[in-house]
mmCIF file of the protein (N, C-alpha, C, O) and its ligand, coordinates in Angstrom:
data_MODEL
# 
_entry.id   MODEL 
# 
loop_
_entity.id 
_entity.type 
_entity.pdbx_number_of_molecules 
1 polymer     1 
2 non-polymer 1 
# 
_entity_poly.entity_id                      1 
_entity_poly.type                           'polypeptide(L)' 
_entity_poly.nstd_linkage                   no 
_entity_poly.nstd_monomer                   no 
_entity_poly.pdbx_seq_one_letter_code       MKVDIPIPCPSCGGKMYSVAYNPALKILKNRSWHVCKECNFERNVEDFKKAICCA 
_entity_poly.pdbx_seq_one_letter_code_can   MKVDIPIPCPSCGGKMYSVAYNPALKILKNRSWHVCKECNFERNVEDFKKAICCA 
_entity_poly.pdbx_strand_id                 A 
# 
loop_
_entity_poly_seq.entity_id 
_entity_poly_seq.num 
_entity_poly_seq.mon_id 
_entity_poly_seq.hetero 
1 1  MET n 
1 2  LYS n 
1 3  VAL n 
1 4  ASP n 
1 5  ILE n 
1 6  PRO n 
1 7  ILE n 
1 8  PRO n 
1 9  CYS n 
1 10 PRO n 
1 11 SER n 
1 12 CYS n 
1 13 GLY n 
1 14 GLY n 
1 15 LYS n 
1 16 MET n 
1 17 TYR n 
1 18 SER n 
1 19 VAL n 
1 20 ALA n 
1 21 TYR n 
1 22 ASN n 
1 23 PRO n 
1 24 ALA n 
1 25 LEU n 
1 26 LYS n 
1 27 ILE n 
1 28 LEU n 
1 29 LYS n 
1 30 ASN n 
1 31 ARG n 
1 32 SER n 
1 33 TRP n 
1 34 HIS n 
1 35 VAL n 
1 36 CYS n 
1 37 LYS n 
1 38 GLU n 
1 39 CYS n 
1 40 ASN n 
1 41 PHE n 
1 42 GLU n 
1 43 ARG n 
1 44 ASN n 
1 45 VAL n 
1 46 GLU n 
1 47 ASP n 
1 48 PHE n 
1 49 LYS n 
1 50 LYS n 
1 51 ALA n 
1 52 ILE n 
1 53 CYS n 
1 54 CYS n 
1 55 ALA n 
# 
loop_
_struct_asym.id 
_struct_asym.entity_id 
A 1 
B 2 
# 
loop_
_chem_comp.id 
_chem_comp.type 
_chem_comp.mon_nstd_flag 
ALA 'L-peptide linking' y 
ARG 'L-peptide linking' y 
ASN 'L-peptide linking' y 
ASP 'L-peptide linking' y 
CYS 'L-peptide linking' y 
GLU 'L-peptide linking' y 
GLY 'peptide linking'   y 
HIS 'L-peptide linking' y 
ILE 'L-peptide linking' y 
LEU 'L-peptide linking' y 
LYS 'L-peptide linking' y 
MET 'L-peptide linking' y 
PHE 'L-peptide linking' y 
PRO 'L-peptide linking' y 
SER 'L-peptide linking' y 
TRP 'L-peptide linking' y 
TYR 'L-peptide linking' y 
VAL 'L-peptide linking' y 
ZN  non-polymer         . 
# 
_pdbx_entity_nonpoly.entity_id   2 
_pdbx_entity_nonpoly.name        ? 
_pdbx_entity_nonpoly.comp_id     ZN 
# 
_pdbx_nonpoly_scheme.asym_id         B 
_pdbx_nonpoly_scheme.entity_id       2 
_pdbx_nonpoly_scheme.mon_id          ZN 
_pdbx_nonpoly_scheme.ndb_seq_num     1 
_pdbx_nonpoly_scheme.pdb_seq_num     101 
_pdbx_nonpoly_scheme.auth_seq_num    101 
_pdbx_nonpoly_scheme.pdb_mon_id      ZN 
_pdbx_nonpoly_scheme.auth_mon_id     ZN 
_pdbx_nonpoly_scheme.pdb_strand_id   A 
_pdbx_nonpoly_scheme.pdb_ins_code    . 
# 
loop_
_atom_site.group_PDB 
_atom_site.id 
_atom_site.type_symbol 
_atom_site.label_atom_id 
_atom_site.label_alt_id 
_atom_site.label_comp_id 
_atom_site.label_asym_id 
_atom_site.label_entity_id 
_atom_site.label_seq_id 
_atom_site.pdbx_PDB_ins_code 
_atom_site.Cartn_x 
_atom_site.Cartn_y 
_atom_site.Cartn_z 
_atom_site.occupancy 
_atom_site.B_iso_or_equiv 
_atom_site.pdbx_formal_charge 
_atom_site.auth_seq_id 
_atom_site.auth_comp_id 
_atom_site.auth_asym_id 
_atom_site.auth_atom_id 
_atom_site.pdbx_PDB_model_num 
ATOM   1   N  N  . MET A 1 1  ? 30.910 49.694 107.498 1.00 0.00 ? 1   MET A N  1 
ATOM   2   C  CA . MET A 1 1  ? 30.356 49.008 106.316 1.00 0.00 ? 1   MET A CA 1 
ATOM   3   C  C  . MET A 1 1  ? 31.172 49.431 105.094 1.00 0.00 ? 1   MET A C  1 
ATOM   4   O  O  . MET A 1 1  ? 31.320 50.621 104.816 1.00 0.00 ? 1   MET A O  1 
ATOM   5   N  N  . LYS A 1 2  ? 31.686 48.465 104.390 1.00 0.00 ? 2   LYS A N  1 
ATOM   6   C  CA . LYS A 1 2  ? 32.484 48.778 103.213 1.00 0.00 ? 2   LYS A CA 1 
ATOM   7   C  C  . LYS A 1 2  ? 32.186 47.763 102.116 1.00 0.00 ? 2   LYS A C  1 
ATOM   8   O  O  . LYS A 1 2  ? 32.286 46.553 102.318 1.00 0.00 ? 2   LYS A O  1 
ATOM   9   N  N  . VAL A 1 3  ? 31.822 48.280 100.968 1.00 0.00 ? 3   VAL A N  1 
ATOM   10  C  CA . VAL A 1 3  ? 31.551 47.416 99.826  1.00 0.00 ? 3   VAL A CA 1 
ATOM   11  C  C  . VAL A 1 3  ? 32.669 47.639 98.813  1.00 0.00 ? 3   VAL A C  1 
ATOM   12  O  O  . VAL A 1 3  ? 32.827 48.739 98.284  1.00 0.00 ? 3   VAL A O  1 
ATOM   13  N  N  . ASP A 1 4  ? 33.418 46.620 98.554  1.00 0.00 ? 4   ASP A N  1 
ATOM   14  C  CA . ASP A 1 4  ? 34.561 46.771 97.674  1.00 0.00 ? 4   ASP A CA 1 
ATOM   15  C  C  . ASP A 1 4  ? 34.237 46.257 96.279  1.00 0.00 ? 4   ASP A C  1 
ATOM   16  O  O  . ASP A 1 4  ? 34.521 45.112 95.928  1.00 0.00 ? 4   ASP A O  1 
ATOM   17  N  N  . ILE A 1 5  ? 33.628 47.149 95.491  1.00 0.00 ? 5   ILE A N  1 
ATOM   18  C  CA . ILE A 1 5  ? 33.290 46.799 94.103  1.00 0.00 ? 5   ILE A CA 1 
ATOM   19  C  C  . ILE A 1 5  ? 34.258 47.531 93.201  1.00 0.00 ? 5   ILE A C  1 
ATOM   20  O  O  . ILE A 1 5  ? 34.433 48.739 93.361  1.00 0.00 ? 5   ILE A O  1 
ATOM   21  N  N  . PRO A 1 6  ? 34.888 46.863 92.270  1.00 0.00 ? 6   PRO A N  1 
ATOM   22  C  CA . PRO A 1 6  ? 35.766 47.593 91.362  1.00 0.00 ? 6   PRO A CA 1 
ATOM   23  C  C  . PRO A 1 6  ? 34.985 48.555 90.477  1.00 0.00 ? 6   PRO A C  1 
ATOM   24  O  O  . PRO A 1 6  ? 34.109 48.143 89.716  1.00 0.00 ? 6   PRO A O  1 
ATOM   25  N  N  . ILE A 1 7  ? 35.306 49.825 90.582  1.00 0.00 ? 7   ILE A N  1 
ATOM   26  C  CA . ILE A 1 7  ? 34.655 50.860 89.787  1.00 0.00 ? 7   ILE A CA 1 
ATOM   27  C  C  . ILE A 1 7  ? 35.749 51.553 89.007  1.00 0.00 ? 7   ILE A C  1 
ATOM   28  O  O  . ILE A 1 7  ? 36.737 51.969 89.612  1.00 0.00 ? 7   ILE A O  1 
ATOM   29  N  N  . PRO A 1 8  ? 35.631 51.702 87.709  1.00 0.00 ? 8   PRO A N  1 
ATOM   30  C  CA . PRO A 1 8  ? 36.682 52.359 86.955  1.00 0.00 ? 8   PRO A CA 1 
ATOM   31  C  C  . PRO A 1 8  ? 36.791 53.843 87.295  1.00 0.00 ? 8   PRO A C  1 
ATOM   32  O  O  . PRO A 1 8  ? 35.790 54.557 87.358  1.00 0.00 ? 8   PRO A O  1 
ATOM   33  N  N  . CYS A 1 9  ? 38.003 54.282 87.508  1.00 0.00 ? 9   CYS A N  1 
ATOM   34  C  CA . CYS A 1 9  ? 38.247 55.692 87.826  1.00 0.00 ? 9   CYS A CA 1 
ATOM   35  C  C  . CYS A 1 9  ? 38.114 56.544 86.558  1.00 0.00 ? 9   CYS A C  1 
ATOM   36  O  O  . CYS A 1 9  ? 38.718 56.215 85.537  1.00 0.00 ? 9   CYS A O  1 
ATOM   37  N  N  . PRO A 1 10 ? 37.332 57.634 86.604  1.00 0.00 ? 10  PRO A N  1 
ATOM   38  C  CA . PRO A 1 10 ? 37.170 58.482 85.430  1.00 0.00 ? 10  PRO A CA 1 
ATOM   39  C  C  . PRO A 1 10 ? 38.442 59.287 85.122  1.00 0.00 ? 10  PRO A C  1 
ATOM   40  O  O  . PRO A 1 10 ? 38.585 59.840 84.032  1.00 0.00 ? 10  PRO A O  1 
ATOM   41  N  N  . SER A 1 11 ? 39.346 59.344 86.081  1.00 0.00 ? 11  SER A N  1 
ATOM   42  C  CA . SER A 1 11 ? 40.545 60.158 85.917  1.00 0.00 ? 11  SER A CA 1 
ATOM   43  C  C  . SER A 1 11 ? 41.683 59.340 85.311  1.00 0.00 ? 11  SER A C  1 
ATOM   44  O  O  . SER A 1 11 ? 42.321 59.793 84.361  1.00 0.00 ? 11  SER A O  1 
ATOM   45  N  N  . CYS A 1 12 ? 41.954 58.136 85.845  1.00 0.00 ? 12  CYS A N  1 
ATOM   46  C  CA . CYS A 1 12 ? 43.103 57.360 85.381  1.00 0.00 ? 12  CYS A CA 1 
ATOM   47  C  C  . CYS A 1 12 ? 42.730 55.947 84.918  1.00 0.00 ? 12  CYS A C  1 
ATOM   48  O  O  . CYS A 1 12 ? 43.589 55.227 84.409  1.00 0.00 ? 12  CYS A O  1 
ATOM   49  N  N  . GLY A 1 13 ? 41.465 55.537 85.085  1.00 0.00 ? 13  GLY A N  1 
ATOM   50  C  CA . GLY A 1 13 ? 41.048 54.201 84.673  1.00 0.00 ? 13  GLY A CA 1 
ATOM   51  C  C  . GLY A 1 13 ? 41.391 53.115 85.658  1.00 0.00 ? 13  GLY A C  1 
ATOM   52  O  O  . GLY A 1 13 ? 41.184 51.932 85.390  1.00 0.00 ? 13  GLY A O  1 
ATOM   53  N  N  . GLY A 1 14 ? 41.923 53.520 86.812  1.00 0.00 ? 14  GLY A N  1 
ATOM   54  C  CA . GLY A 1 14 ? 42.276 52.536 87.851  1.00 0.00 ? 14  GLY A CA 1 
ATOM   55  C  C  . GLY A 1 14 ? 41.045 52.076 88.619  1.00 0.00 ? 14  GLY A C  1 
ATOM   56  O  O  . GLY A 1 14 ? 39.916 52.440 88.292  1.00 0.00 ? 14  GLY A O  1 
ATOM   57  N  N  . LYS A 1 15 ? 41.283 51.281 89.630  1.00 0.00 ? 15  LYS A N  1 
ATOM   58  C  CA . LYS A 1 15 ? 40.179 50.746 90.422  1.00 0.00 ? 15  LYS A CA 1 
ATOM   59  C  C  . LYS A 1 15 ? 39.826 51.699 91.555  1.00 0.00 ? 15  LYS A C  1 
ATOM   60  O  O  . LYS A 1 15 ? 40.701 52.222 92.245  1.00 0.00 ? 15  LYS A O  1 
ATOM   61  N  N  . MET A 1 16 ? 38.525 51.915 91.731  1.00 0.00 ? 16  MET A N  1 
ATOM   62  C  CA . MET A 1 16 ? 38.059 52.741 92.838  1.00 0.00 ? 16  MET A CA 1 
ATOM   63  C  C  . MET A 1 16 ? 37.357 51.838 93.821  1.00 0.00 ? 16  MET A C  1 
ATOM   64  O  O  . MET A 1 16 ? 36.860 50.773 93.456  1.00 0.00 ? 16  MET A O  1 
ATOM   65  N  N  . TYR A 1 17 ? 37.315 52.263 95.069  1.00 0.00 ? 17  TYR A N  1 
ATOM   66  C  CA . TYR A 1 17 ? 36.552 51.525 96.060  1.00 0.00 ? 17  TYR A CA 1 
ATOM   67  C  C  . TYR A 1 17 ? 35.635 52.469 96.808  1.00 0.00 ? 17  TYR A C  1 
ATOM   68  O  O  . TYR A 1 17 ? 35.847 53.681 96.827  1.00 0.00 ? 17  TYR A O  1 
ATOM   69  N  N  . SER A 1 18 ? 34.601 51.890 97.433  1.00 0.00 ? 18  SER A N  1 
ATOM   70  C  CA . SER A 1 18 ? 33.607 52.696 98.124  1.00 0.00 ? 18  SER A CA 1 
ATOM   71  C  C  . SER A 1 18 ? 33.947 52.804 99.602  1.00 0.00 ? 18  SER A C  1 
ATOM   72  O  O  . SER A 1 18 ? 34.362 51.828 100.227 1.00 0.00 ? 18  SER A O  1 
ATOM   73  N  N  . VAL A 1 19 ? 33.769 53.989 100.151 1.00 0.00 ? 19  VAL A N  1 
ATOM   74  C  CA . VAL A 1 19 ? 33.994 54.220 101.571 1.00 0.00 ? 19  VAL A CA 1 
ATOM   75  C  C  . VAL A 1 19 ? 32.707 54.786 102.140 1.00 0.00 ? 19  VAL A C  1 
ATOM   76  O  O  . VAL A 1 19 ? 32.114 55.701 101.569 1.00 0.00 ? 19  VAL A O  1 
ATOM   77  N  N  . ALA A 1 20 ? 32.282 54.244 103.258 1.00 0.00 ? 20  ALA A N  1 
ATOM   78  C  CA . ALA A 1 20 ? 31.070 54.760 103.908 1.00 0.00 ? 20  ALA A CA 1 
ATOM   79  C  C  . ALA A 1 20 ? 31.413 55.239 105.309 1.00 0.00 ? 20  ALA A C  1 
ATOM   80  O  O  . ALA A 1 20 ? 32.159 54.585 106.037 1.00 0.00 ? 20  ALA A O  1 
ATOM   81  N  N  . TYR A 1 21 ? 30.868 56.369 105.672 1.00 0.00 ? 21  TYR A N  1 
ATOM   82  C  CA . TYR A 1 21 ? 31.099 56.938 106.970 1.00 0.00 ? 21  TYR A CA 1 
ATOM   83  C  C  . TYR A 1 21 ? 29.784 57.114 107.693 1.00 0.00 ? 21  TYR A C  1 
ATOM   84  O  O  . TYR A 1 21 ? 28.911 57.844 107.224 1.00 0.00 ? 21  TYR A O  1 
ATOM   85  N  N  . ASN A 1 22 ? 29.630 56.464 108.821 1.00 0.00 ? 22  ASN A N  1 
ATOM   86  C  CA . ASN A 1 22 ? 28.396 56.552 109.571 1.00 0.00 ? 22  ASN A CA 1 
ATOM   87  C  C  . ASN A 1 22 ? 28.641 57.406 110.811 1.00 0.00 ? 22  ASN A C  1 
ATOM   88  O  O  . ASN A 1 22 ? 29.252 56.944 111.774 1.00 0.00 ? 22  ASN A O  1 
ATOM   89  N  N  . PRO A 1 23 ? 28.170 58.639 110.789 1.00 0.00 ? 23  PRO A N  1 
ATOM   90  C  CA . PRO A 1 23 ? 28.425 59.547 111.910 1.00 0.00 ? 23  PRO A CA 1 
ATOM   91  C  C  . PRO A 1 23 ? 27.687 59.112 113.159 1.00 0.00 ? 23  PRO A C  1 
ATOM   92  O  O  . PRO A 1 23 ? 26.611 58.518 113.093 1.00 0.00 ? 23  PRO A O  1 
ATOM   93  N  N  . ALA A 1 24 ? 28.290 59.420 114.306 1.00 0.00 ? 24  ALA A N  1 
ATOM   94  C  CA . ALA A 1 24 ? 27.665 59.073 115.591 1.00 0.00 ? 24  ALA A CA 1 
ATOM   95  C  C  . ALA A 1 24 ? 26.444 59.942 115.863 1.00 0.00 ? 24  ALA A C  1 
ATOM   96  O  O  . ALA A 1 24 ? 25.511 59.517 116.544 1.00 0.00 ? 24  ALA A O  1 
ATOM   97  N  N  . LEU A 1 25 ? 26.454 61.152 115.333 1.00 0.00 ? 25  LEU A N  1 
ATOM   98  C  CA . LEU A 1 25 ? 25.330 62.049 115.540 1.00 0.00 ? 25  LEU A CA 1 
ATOM   99  C  C  . LEU A 1 25 ? 24.254 61.776 114.480 1.00 0.00 ? 25  LEU A C  1 
ATOM   100 O  O  . LEU A 1 25 ? 24.538 61.738 113.283 1.00 0.00 ? 25  LEU A O  1 
ATOM   101 N  N  . LYS A 1 26 ? 23.034 61.589 114.941 1.00 0.00 ? 26  LYS A N  1 
ATOM   102 C  CA . LYS A 1 26 ? 21.951 61.219 114.021 1.00 0.00 ? 26  LYS A CA 1 
ATOM   103 C  C  . LYS A 1 26 ? 21.533 62.387 113.137 1.00 0.00 ? 26  LYS A C  1 
ATOM   104 O  O  . LYS A 1 26 ? 20.924 62.184 112.086 1.00 0.00 ? 26  LYS A O  1 
ATOM   105 N  N  . ILE A 1 27 ? 21.856 63.605 113.555 1.00 0.00 ? 27  ILE A N  1 
ATOM   106 C  CA . ILE A 1 27 ? 21.474 64.754 112.724 1.00 0.00 ? 27  ILE A CA 1 
ATOM   107 C  C  . ILE A 1 27 ? 22.298 64.823 111.439 1.00 0.00 ? 27  ILE A C  1 
ATOM   108 O  O  . ILE A 1 27 ? 21.922 65.481 110.468 1.00 0.00 ? 27  ILE A O  1 
ATOM   109 N  N  . LEU A 1 28 ? 23.438 64.119 111.467 1.00 0.00 ? 28  LEU A N  1 
ATOM   110 C  CA . LEU A 1 28 ? 24.294 64.118 110.279 1.00 0.00 ? 28  LEU A CA 1 
ATOM   111 C  C  . LEU A 1 28 ? 23.924 62.930 109.407 1.00 0.00 ? 28  LEU A C  1 
ATOM   112 O  O  . LEU A 1 28 ? 23.670 61.828 109.893 1.00 0.00 ? 28  LEU A O  1 
ATOM   113 N  N  . LYS A 1 29 ? 23.903 63.184 108.111 1.00 0.00 ? 29  LYS A N  1 
ATOM   114 C  CA . LYS A 1 29 ? 23.604 62.090 107.172 1.00 0.00 ? 29  LYS A CA 1 
ATOM   115 C  C  . LYS A 1 29 ? 24.816 61.200 107.007 1.00 0.00 ? 29  LYS A C  1 
ATOM   116 O  O  . LYS A 1 29 ? 25.954 61.649 107.138 1.00 0.00 ? 29  LYS A O  1 
ATOM   117 N  N  . ASN A 1 30 ? 24.564 59.930 106.717 1.00 0.00 ? 30  ASN A N  1 
ATOM   118 C  CA . ASN A 1 30 ? 25.650 59.037 106.366 1.00 0.00 ? 30  ASN A CA 1 
ATOM   119 C  C  . ASN A 1 30 ? 26.297 59.538 105.075 1.00 0.00 ? 30  ASN A C  1 
ATOM   120 O  O  . ASN A 1 30 ? 25.621 60.020 104.167 1.00 0.00 ? 30  ASN A O  1 
ATOM   121 N  N  . ARG A 1 31 ? 27.574 59.415 105.021 1.00 0.00 ? 31  ARG A N  1 
ATOM   122 C  CA . ARG A 1 31 ? 28.275 59.854 103.817 1.00 0.00 ? 31  ARG A CA 1 
ATOM   123 C  C  . ARG A 1 31 ? 28.942 58.656 103.180 1.00 0.00 ? 31  ARG A C  1 
ATOM   124 O  O  . ARG A 1 31 ? 29.401 57.747 103.872 1.00 0.00 ? 31  ARG A O  1 
ATOM   125 N  N  . SER A 1 32 ? 28.994 58.655 101.880 1.00 0.00 ? 32  SER A N  1 
ATOM   126 C  CA . SER A 1 32 ? 29.747 57.618 101.193 1.00 0.00 ? 32  SER A CA 1 
ATOM   127 C  C  . SER A 1 32 ? 30.356 58.218 99.947  1.00 0.00 ? 32  SER A C  1 
ATOM   128 O  O  . SER A 1 32 ? 29.770 59.093 99.310  1.00 0.00 ? 32  SER A O  1 
ATOM   129 N  N  . TRP A 1 33 ? 31.516 57.749 99.614  1.00 0.00 ? 33  TRP A N  1 
ATOM   130 C  CA . TRP A 1 33 ? 32.188 58.287 98.450  1.00 0.00 ? 33  TRP A CA 1 
ATOM   131 C  C  . TRP A 1 33 ? 33.099 57.238 97.857  1.00 0.00 ? 33  TRP A C  1 
ATOM   132 O  O  . TRP A 1 33 ? 33.387 56.222 98.489  1.00 0.00 ? 33  TRP A O  1 
ATOM   133 N  N  . HIS A 1 34 ? 33.551 57.485 96.648  1.00 0.00 ? 34  HIS A N  1 
ATOM   134 C  CA . HIS A 1 34 ? 34.444 56.573 95.942  1.00 0.00 ? 34  HIS A CA 1 
ATOM   135 C  C  . HIS A 1 34 ? 35.844 57.143 95.933  1.00 0.00 ? 34  HIS A C  1 
ATOM   136 O  O  . HIS A 1 34 ? 36.037 58.334 95.689  1.00 0.00 ? 34  HIS A O  1 
ATOM   137 N  N  . VAL A 1 35 ? 36.815 56.300 96.196  1.00 0.00 ? 35  VAL A N  1 
ATOM   138 C  CA . VAL A 1 35 ? 38.203 56.741 96.192  1.00 0.00 ? 35  VAL A CA 1 
ATOM   139 C  C  . VAL A 1 35 ? 39.004 55.832 95.255  1.00 0.00 ? 35  VAL A C  1 
ATOM   140 O  O  . VAL A 1 35 ? 38.870 54.609 95.285  1.00 0.00 ? 35  VAL A O  1 
ATOM   141 N  N  . CYS A 1 36 ? 39.840 56.462 94.423  1.00 0.00 ? 36  CYS A N  1 
ATOM   142 C  CA . CYS A 1 36 ? 40.679 55.695 93.507  1.00 0.00 ? 36  CYS A CA 1 
ATOM   143 C  C  . CYS A 1 36 ? 41.960 55.259 94.219  1.00 0.00 ? 36  CYS A C  1 
ATOM   144 O  O  . CYS A 1 36 ? 42.613 56.058 94.889  1.00 0.00 ? 36  CYS A O  1 
ATOM   145 N  N  . LYS A 1 37 ? 42.308 53.984 94.063  1.00 0.00 ? 37  LYS A N  1 
ATOM   146 C  CA . LYS A 1 37 ? 43.523 53.478 94.692  1.00 0.00 ? 37  LYS A CA 1 
ATOM   147 C  C  . LYS A 1 37 ? 44.779 53.974 93.982  1.00 0.00 ? 37  LYS A C  1 
ATOM   148 O  O  . LYS A 1 37 ? 45.860 54.028 94.567  1.00 0.00 ? 37  LYS A O  1 
ATOM   149 N  N  . GLU A 1 38 ? 44.617 54.330 92.723  1.00 0.00 ? 38  GLU A N  1 
ATOM   150 C  CA . GLU A 1 38 ? 45.795 54.682 91.914  1.00 0.00 ? 38  GLU A CA 1 
ATOM   151 C  C  . GLU A 1 38 ? 46.170 56.157 92.065  1.00 0.00 ? 38  GLU A C  1 
ATOM   152 O  O  . GLU A 1 38 ? 47.331 56.482 92.313  1.00 0.00 ? 38  GLU A O  1 
ATOM   153 N  N  . CYS A 1 39 ? 45.189 57.046 91.915  1.00 0.00 ? 39  CYS A N  1 
ATOM   154 C  CA . CYS A 1 39 ? 45.503 58.491 91.887  1.00 0.00 ? 39  CYS A CA 1 
ATOM   155 C  C  . CYS A 1 39 ? 44.816 59.257 92.991  1.00 0.00 ? 39  CYS A C  1 
ATOM   156 O  O  . CYS A 1 39 ? 44.940 60.479 93.059  1.00 0.00 ? 39  CYS A O  1 
ATOM   157 N  N  . ASN A 1 40 ? 44.072 58.552 93.885  1.00 0.00 ? 40  ASN A N  1 
ATOM   158 C  CA . ASN A 1 40 ? 43.390 59.184 95.003  1.00 0.00 ? 40  ASN A CA 1 
ATOM   159 C  C  . ASN A 1 40 ? 42.268 60.139 94.582  1.00 0.00 ? 40  ASN A C  1 
ATOM   160 O  O  . ASN A 1 40 ? 41.841 60.992 95.361  1.00 0.00 ? 40  ASN A O  1 
ATOM   161 N  N  . PHE A 1 41 ? 41.801 59.985 93.346  1.00 0.00 ? 41  PHE A N  1 
ATOM   162 C  CA . PHE A 1 41 ? 40.635 60.750 92.917  1.00 0.00 ? 41  PHE A CA 1 
ATOM   163 C  C  . PHE A 1 41 ? 39.455 60.367 93.816  1.00 0.00 ? 41  PHE A C  1 
ATOM   164 O  O  . PHE A 1 41 ? 39.244 59.189 94.108  1.00 0.00 ? 41  PHE A O  1 
ATOM   165 N  N  . GLU A 1 42 ? 38.690 61.374 94.251  1.00 0.00 ? 42  GLU A N  1 
ATOM   166 C  CA . GLU A 1 42 ? 37.525 61.104 95.083  1.00 0.00 ? 42  GLU A CA 1 
ATOM   167 C  C  . GLU A 1 42 ? 36.274 61.676 94.454  1.00 0.00 ? 42  GLU A C  1 
ATOM   168 O  O  . GLU A 1 42 ? 36.318 62.713 93.791  1.00 0.00 ? 42  GLU A O  1 
ATOM   169 N  N  . ARG A 1 43 ? 35.163 61.001 94.663  1.00 0.00 ? 43  ARG A N  1 
ATOM   170 C  CA . ARG A 1 43 ? 33.900 61.596 94.249  1.00 0.00 ? 43  ARG A CA 1 
ATOM   171 C  C  . ARG A 1 43 ? 32.815 61.183 95.223  1.00 0.00 ? 43  ARG A C  1 
ATOM   172 O  O  . ARG A 1 43 ? 32.775 60.062 95.730  1.00 0.00 ? 43  ARG A O  1 
ATOM   173 N  N  . ASN A 1 44 ? 31.935 62.151 95.461  1.00 0.00 ? 44  ASN A N  1 
ATOM   174 C  CA . ASN A 1 44 ? 30.813 61.933 96.354  1.00 0.00 ? 44  ASN A CA 1 
ATOM   175 C  C  . ASN A 1 44 ? 29.806 61.030 95.666  1.00 0.00 ? 44  ASN A C  1 
ATOM   176 O  O  . ASN A 1 44 ? 29.445 61.277 94.515  1.00 0.00 ? 44  ASN A O  1 
ATOM   177 N  N  . VAL A 1 45 ? 29.345 59.993 96.345  1.00 0.00 ? 45  VAL A N  1 
ATOM   178 C  CA . VAL A 1 45 ? 28.418 59.035 95.735  1.00 0.00 ? 45  VAL A CA 1 
ATOM   179 C  C  . VAL A 1 45 ? 27.089 59.684 95.384  1.00 0.00 ? 45  VAL A C  1 
ATOM   180 O  O  . VAL A 1 45 ? 26.478 59.339 94.373  1.00 0.00 ? 45  VAL A O  1 
ATOM   181 N  N  . GLU A 1 46 ? 26.631 60.636 96.221  1.00 0.00 ? 46  GLU A N  1 
ATOM   182 C  CA . GLU A 1 46 ? 25.372 61.305 95.922  1.00 0.00 ? 46  GLU A CA 1 
ATOM   183 C  C  . GLU A 1 46 ? 25.468 62.113 94.630  1.00 0.00 ? 46  GLU A C  1 
ATOM   184 O  O  . GLU A 1 46 ? 24.544 62.108 93.816  1.00 0.00 ? 46  GLU A O  1 
ATOM   185 N  N  . ASP A 1 47 ? 26.585 62.801 94.450  1.00 0.00 ? 47  ASP A N  1 
ATOM   186 C  CA . ASP A 1 47 ? 26.766 63.558 93.224  1.00 0.00 ? 47  ASP A CA 1 
ATOM   187 C  C  . ASP A 1 47 ? 26.841 62.618 92.030  1.00 0.00 ? 47  ASP A C  1 
ATOM   188 O  O  . ASP A 1 47 ? 26.326 62.916 90.953  1.00 0.00 ? 47  ASP A O  1 
ATOM   189 N  N  . PHE A 1 48 ? 27.486 61.485 92.240  1.00 0.00 ? 48  PHE A N  1 
ATOM   190 C  CA . PHE A 1 48 ? 27.622 60.478 91.172  1.00 0.00 ? 48  PHE A CA 1 
ATOM   191 C  C  . PHE A 1 48 ? 26.254 59.969 90.761  1.00 0.00 ? 48  PHE A C  1 
ATOM   192 O  O  . PHE A 1 48 ? 25.970 59.848 89.569  1.00 0.00 ? 48  PHE A O  1 
ATOM   193 N  N  . LYS A 1 49 ? 25.394 59.666 91.743  1.00 0.00 ? 49  LYS A N  1 
ATOM   194 C  CA . LYS A 1 49 ? 24.044 59.172 91.439  1.00 0.00 ? 49  LYS A CA 1 
ATOM   195 C  C  . LYS A 1 49 ? 23.225 60.214 90.714  1.00 0.00 ? 49  LYS A C  1 
ATOM   196 O  O  . LYS A 1 49 ? 22.465 59.886 89.803  1.00 0.00 ? 49  LYS A O  1 
ATOM   197 N  N  . LYS A 1 50 ? 23.375 61.491 91.114  1.00 0.00 ? 50  LYS A N  1 
ATOM   198 C  CA . LYS A 1 50 ? 22.642 62.574 90.443  1.00 0.00 ? 50  LYS A CA 1 
ATOM   199 C  C  . LYS A 1 50 ? 23.085 62.689 89.004  1.00 0.00 ? 50  LYS A C  1 
ATOM   200 O  O  . LYS A 1 50 ? 22.273 62.899 88.102  1.00 0.00 ? 50  LYS A O  1 
ATOM   201 N  N  . ALA A 1 51 ? 24.400 62.546 88.795  1.00 0.00 ? 51  ALA A N  1 
ATOM   202 C  CA . ALA A 1 51 ? 24.946 62.628 87.438  1.00 0.00 ? 51  ALA A CA 1 
ATOM   203 C  C  . ALA A 1 51 ? 24.387 61.521 86.560  1.00 0.00 ? 51  ALA A C  1 
ATOM   204 O  O  . ALA A 1 51 ? 24.127 61.732 85.376  1.00 0.00 ? 51  ALA A O  1 
ATOM   205 N  N  . ILE A 1 52 ? 24.201 60.332 87.144  1.00 0.00 ? 52  ILE A N  1 
ATOM   206 C  CA . ILE A 1 52 ? 23.667 59.215 86.381  1.00 0.00 ? 52  ILE A CA 1 
ATOM   207 C  C  . ILE A 1 52 ? 22.201 59.466 86.024  1.00 0.00 ? 52  ILE A C  1 
ATOM   208 O  O  . ILE A 1 52 ? 21.801 59.265 84.877  1.00 0.00 ? 52  ILE A O  1 
ATOM   209 N  N  . CYS A 1 53 ? 21.400 59.901 86.995  1.00 0.00 ? 53  CYS A N  1 
ATOM   210 C  CA . CYS A 1 53 ? 19.968 60.044 86.748  1.00 0.00 ? 53  CYS A CA 1 
ATOM   211 C  C  . CYS A 1 53 ? 19.657 61.224 85.850  1.00 0.00 ? 53  CYS A C  1 
ATOM   212 O  O  . CYS A 1 53 ? 18.593 61.265 85.232  1.00 0.00 ? 53  CYS A O  1 
ATOM   213 N  N  . CYS A 1 54 ? 20.561 62.181 85.765  1.00 0.00 ? 54  CYS A N  1 
ATOM   214 C  CA . CYS A 1 54 ? 20.333 63.367 84.947  1.00 0.00 ? 54  CYS A CA 1 
ATOM   215 C  C  . CYS A 1 54 ? 21.004 63.249 83.568  1.00 0.00 ? 54  CYS A C  1 
ATOM   216 O  O  . CYS A 1 54 ? 20.870 64.147 82.738  1.00 0.00 ? 54  CYS A O  1 
ATOM   217 N  N  . ALA A 1 55 ? 21.702 62.176 83.330  1.00 0.00 ? 55  ALA A N  1 
ATOM   218 C  CA . ALA A 1 55 ? 22.429 62.030 82.071  1.00 0.00 ? 55  ALA A CA 1 
ATOM   219 C  C  . ALA A 1 55 ? 21.454 61.757 80.922  1.00 0.00 ? 55  ALA A C  1 
ATOM   220 O  O  . ALA A 1 55 ? 21.878 61.604 79.777  1.00 0.00 ? 55  ALA A O  1 
HETATM 221 ZN ZN . ZN  B 2 .  ? 42.405 57.225 89.399  1.00 0.00 2 101 ZN  A ZN 1 
# 
């Protein structure tokens, strides 16, 4: 599953895309993160959401 929404990179202002990883083991949580196409900056989506709700 991949949702390609343009998200501005906080590091360089380039476009970021979302990556989702669905582990085969159910004990592991699904992971998703944003990756910048320009500078490879990465951020965890959960941390990003926490930053938004606590701002
Ligand atoms: Zn960037």
